[in-house]
C-alpha atoms as one frame of an Amber mdcrd trajectory, in Angstrom:
protein
  -0.033  -0.061   0.210   2.621   2.218   0.384   3.658   4.917  -2.892  -0.826
   4.790  -3.428  -1.535   8.080  -4.692  -4.567  10.053  -2.946  -7.756  10.755
  -5.079  -8.127  14.954  -5.015 -11.867  13.802  -4.934 -13.644  11.504  -2.379
 -16.173   9.098  -4.114 -17.871   6.524  -2.343 -17.069   3.391  -3.182 -18.026
  -0.141  -2.747 -15.718  -3.268  -2.473 -17.554  -6.606  -3.472 -15.030  -9.512
  -2.747 -15.996 -12.568  -1.463 -12.580 -13.706  -0.034 -12.236 -11.378   3.486
  -9.250 -10.560   3.488  -8.469  -9.215  -0.144 -12.185  -7.424   0.539 -10.263
  -6.411   4.297  -6.988  -5.000   2.463  -9.157  -3.113  -1.006 -11.544  -1.364
   1.280  -8.407  -0.282   3.799  -6.659   1.121   0.729  -9.287   2.980  -0.433
  -9.934   4.955   2.297  -6.369   5.883   2.286  -6.802   7.236  -0.961  -9.501
   9.442   1.501 -12.538   7.860   0.217 -15.480   6.558   2.393 -16.128   2.555
   1.398 -18.278   0.041   2.354 -18.133  -3.527   1.584 -19.839  -7.139   1.021
 -18.771 -10.308   0.099 -21.113 -11.558  -2.751 -23.704  -9.304  -5.337 -26.921
  -9.896  -3.036 -24.991  -8.160   0.039 -23.449  -5.805  -1.953 -27.192  -4.276
  -2.843 -28.539  -4.467   0.804 -25.719  -2.429   1.313 -26.962  -0.205  -1.200
 -30.826  -0.287  -0.555 -28.904   0.484   2.880 -28.766   3.976   1.932 -24.840
   3.714   0.712 -24.787   5.258  -2.692 -21.449   4.313  -4.721 -19.944   6.451
  -7.235 -17.736   3.530  -7.886 -18.053  -0.501  -7.358 -15.219  -2.595  -7.553
 -15.898  -5.756  -8.173 -14.811  -9.716  -8.082 -16.685 -11.850 -10.659 -17.093
 -15.078  -9.159 -18.404 -15.163  -6.105 -20.634 -17.478  -3.970 -23.969 -16.278
  -3.950 -25.065 -13.711  -6.557 -21.868 -13.977  -8.651 -20.311 -10.768 -10.502
 -22.707 -10.441 -13.450 -25.995 -11.376 -11.171 -24.892  -8.202  -8.723 -24.225
  -6.009 -12.648 -28.073  -6.966 -13.890 -30.261  -5.892 -10.426 -27.929  -3.298
 -10.085 -28.796  -1.606 -13.033 -32.346  -2.167 -12.301 -32.055  -0.359  -8.939
 -29.810   1.960  -9.419 -30.183   5.008 -11.725 -28.440   6.797 -12.689 -25.939
   2.964 -12.026 -22.979   3.750 -10.438 -19.465   3.101 -12.613 -18.329  -0.154
 -11.887 -13.925  -1.728 -12.163 -14.289  -5.411 -12.069 -10.997  -7.602 -10.631
 -11.069 -10.505 -11.851  -8.723 -13.716 -12.303 -10.641 -14.451 -15.046  -8.368
 -13.500 -18.505 -10.917 -11.933 -21.491  -9.694  -9.538 -23.510 -13.422  -9.398
 -24.374 -15.216  -8.656 -20.556 -14.971  -4.825 -20.499 -16.830  -4.504 -23.664
 -19.973  -8.076 -22.573 -20.312  -7.052 -18.823 -20.349  -3.247 -20.278 -18.362
  -1.976 -17.634 -16.128   1.047 -16.714 -12.676  -1.036 -16.488 -11.920  -4.692
 -15.865  -8.413  -5.009 -13.980  -7.016  -8.353 -13.878  -5.297  -9.642 -10.537
  -3.383  -8.842  -8.732  -4.032  -5.773  -9.117  -1.728  -3.027  -8.002  -2.662
  -0.146  -5.760  -2.423   2.244  -8.200  -3.780   0.665 -10.860  -6.852  -0.098
  -8.414  -6.603   3.669  -7.680  -6.663   5.173 -10.993  -9.576   2.992 -12.497
 -11.799   4.032  -9.134 -10.617   7.953  -9.798 -11.424   6.741 -13.958  -8.256
   7.269 -15.092  -5.110   5.352 -16.686  -2.563   4.605 -14.425   0.728   5.590
 -14.896
């Protein structure tokens, strides 16, 4: 996490990841960059966070999760959130076509560096 850039714009970021350590580490990184963060272990939990009043500007989303997976969550998110937040998919699934197929802002492949993730959250390319 050392050397992580602090973003100029504070955002509400929802981290949706089933691996607890990765979810907590990502949330800590995002919070240290100056953003408000909420977390969820799967898509259904993420929808409950949103229904509870957390309005994410950006969702950092894993695709393969037990329960409600990433693609199912995306379908439901687009149905309930208007406008839908930007979505940054972070996945181990390697495919050049995921961004287009899922209709998301960015796809990052694990392992993801701190600068790369924060740049995607900010909506800019990593340096």
